[in-house]
N, C-alpha and C positions, 0 to 999 in steps of 0.2 A: 426416398428417405432423406431426412435432413442430416447434414454432416455435423458431427459432434465437435464442439470446440474443446480440445483437450490439452493444448499447450505443451506437448511432450518435450519439444526441443528446449523450452525455457526451464521446465522443471527438472529434467534429467541431464541436459547438456549432452556432450559427446556427439554420437552419431544419430541420436533420436531425431525423429521428424515430426513436426507439428501436423495436425489434421484440422485445419481451420476452414470455415465456410467462406465462400467468395465475399470480398469486401463490398460494402454498400456505397462507399464514397469514391467519386472520381479523384478527389484530392485527399489522400490519407493525412490524418493529423498525428503529429508526434508530440506528446505531452509528458510533463513531469507533474506528479501530484505531491503536494505538501499539506500537512495538517496534523495537529496534535491528536493524541488519543482522545476519543469521545466526540470528535466533531462530525463523524459519519462519513469519513473519507472512503471507507470500504464500500458503503452503499452507493456512493456517487460513482465510484469506479465501475461497479456492476452496471449501473444505469447508462454510463457513458459508453461502455463496451457494447451493450445491447443496441444503443441508438446510433452509434457512429461506426460500428463494425471494427473497432480497434482491438488490439490484443493487450490484456492486462499483464504487465511484466512486473510482478511483485517479488522482490528479493526474499521477503518473509515466506512466501509460498515455496521458494526453492529450499530453504532451510527445513521447513516442515515436511516437504516431500522427501528430502534426503534421508531422514531418519528411517524411512521404510525401504531404502535401497541397500543392497548388499555392498560391502566394501569394494568389490570388483566393478560395481556399476557406477561408482562415484568418480567424477572428474578430479584431477589433481587439486584444483582450487577449492572444490567442494570438500574434499577430504581435509584440506588445511583449515578451512573455515569451521568445520565441525569440531576439529581438535581444539581450536580457540574457545569455542562455545562450551565444550566439555569441561574445560578448565575454569570456566566462568569469566574468561577474558573477552574484551571487545574484539570483534573481527577487524583487523587493520585495513586502512584504505586500499592498500595495494592488493590485498586478498579479495576484497569486494569487487574491485575493478577487474581482477582476473576472472572472477565468476561471470561478470557481464561480458567480458571479452570472449570467454569460451562460448557464449551464446550470441555472438555477433550477428548471426543470421536472423535472429528474432527482431533486431533493430531495423531490418529491411522488410518486415511484414507488410504485405500489400495493403492491409487495412489501417496501417499506422500502429502506434503503441501508446500505452499509458505506463510510464515508469513510476513504480511505487516502492518507496523504501530506499531508493538510490536516485540521486546523490543525497547524502546526509550532511556533508561538510563541504566547505569551499574547495578543498583539495580534490574531493571526489567530483565536484561540479566542473572544475578545470580539466580533470582527466576525462570526464564524459565529453566535454566540448572538443578536446583533442581527438578522442575516439570517433565522434560523429563527423568531424571534419575529414578525417582520414578515409571515412566511408562515404564521403560526399553526401552527408545527411545533415539536417539541422532541425532544432526544436522549433515548434510553432508557438508554444506557450508553456508557462509554469503556473499551474493552478494552485493557489494557496487558500485553503479553507480556514476561515478565522471565526473564533467564537470566544466571547468573554470568559475569563477563567471561572467565574462564579457559575456560569451555565455548564461548563465542562465538569466542575465538581458535582453539580446536581445530577447530571446525566450518569456519571460513572459511580458515584457513591450510592445511587439507587439500585445498582446491579446486585443480584443475588444468584449464587451458583449452587447447583445440586452437588452435595458431597459424594453421591454415588455415580450418577450418569453424566455429571458435569454440564447439564443443560443450564442455560443462563436466562434469568428473568429480570424484570425491572419493576420495582414497587409501584411506579406510576405509569410507565409506558406499556409494560407487558407483565402485569401482576399474575401470580399463580392463582388458581381457582380457590385453593385453601392457603391462608397465610403461612409462610415458612415451610410449605410442603410442595415438592416437585410434582407437576402435573403428569409426568411420564412414568416415574418409578416410585413415587411416594417417599423419595429420599428427603432428608432434611436440607433446607436451603441455608446458606451462610454467606456472609460478606467477606470476600477475599481481602487479605491484608492490603494489597495494592489498590483496592477499591475504597479504602477509607479516605475521608477528606484530607487528612494530613499527609497521607502518602501521595495522593493525587496532586496536591499543591507542590510537593517536592519534585515530582516527575514533570509537571508543567513548567516549573522554573528552569529545570535542566533542559527541557525542550526549547524554551524560549532562548536560552543562552546559546544553544547550538544552532538554532535555525535562523536567528536574526541576521548573522553574517551571510548565510546562504540566500535569504530573501533579498538582502542588499545586492548581492552578486548578480542575481537575475533581474532585479529592478534596474540596475545600471545598464543592463543589456536590453531593456524594454521588453522583457519576456514575462515578468511577473504579473499575474492577474489575481487580485485579492477578491475573494468571494465570501460574503457574510454567510455563516453556516447556521443561521437562525431560521426557525420555521420547519415545515414538513420536508421530507426527503424530496417530494415532487417540486416544492417551491425552490429548494436549493438547486435542484437539477435544472429547472428552467432558468434560474439566475446564471448557472454555469453556461448553458447554451447561449444565452443573451450576451454574456461576456466574451465568449469565443467569436460570436458574430462581430462584435465591436472590434475585437483584436484583429480579425481578418480584414 
């Protein structure tokens, strides 16, 4: 029977143990993923994990999984992070770093890792660098998926969400069988406020402001690999693999 990839140690922290299949690569890759909303970074992460045998370490997944945990099951850093989120505050750098530090064993995954959602700032990147050095580890590359803002707006503004079951469609890429009606539950489809073009532009401007210094940080260390995120998922994935071969 095939072993299931469940990432328990990353999602729950504490004494949880991962249950990962044997790694495929003799030399594991340790990567950081960067990319604005709408560039397809999540799809690329899945394809990279399947192809390279790496473990997808997403801080967003931690937060989503934490909401289903009982308070006694949450690690100290996770409890602190959820309290910031409950108040609508940004989770500070030191708390995010503590979340990753609690899961230090995951950075030693035999198949390597894809860090997604961390680091988000130069301060976090410097802290990650110190953490990896202390563990005698190093990054192989930082993959930055880039897409012109007009294409990001087109991708995200075309999304429609079901008001009842929350299924997501796209008016061009994945349209419903009946306009404005969910295929699954016949609920009414609507455009979320943050999928409106004006909202997307504001988010993109904020992303660019926060990410530009981070990209420069890794560019100066010869780790940044810029990948055009235009075309099909398969084309972007092949571009990624080609870039990694050049980097190696």
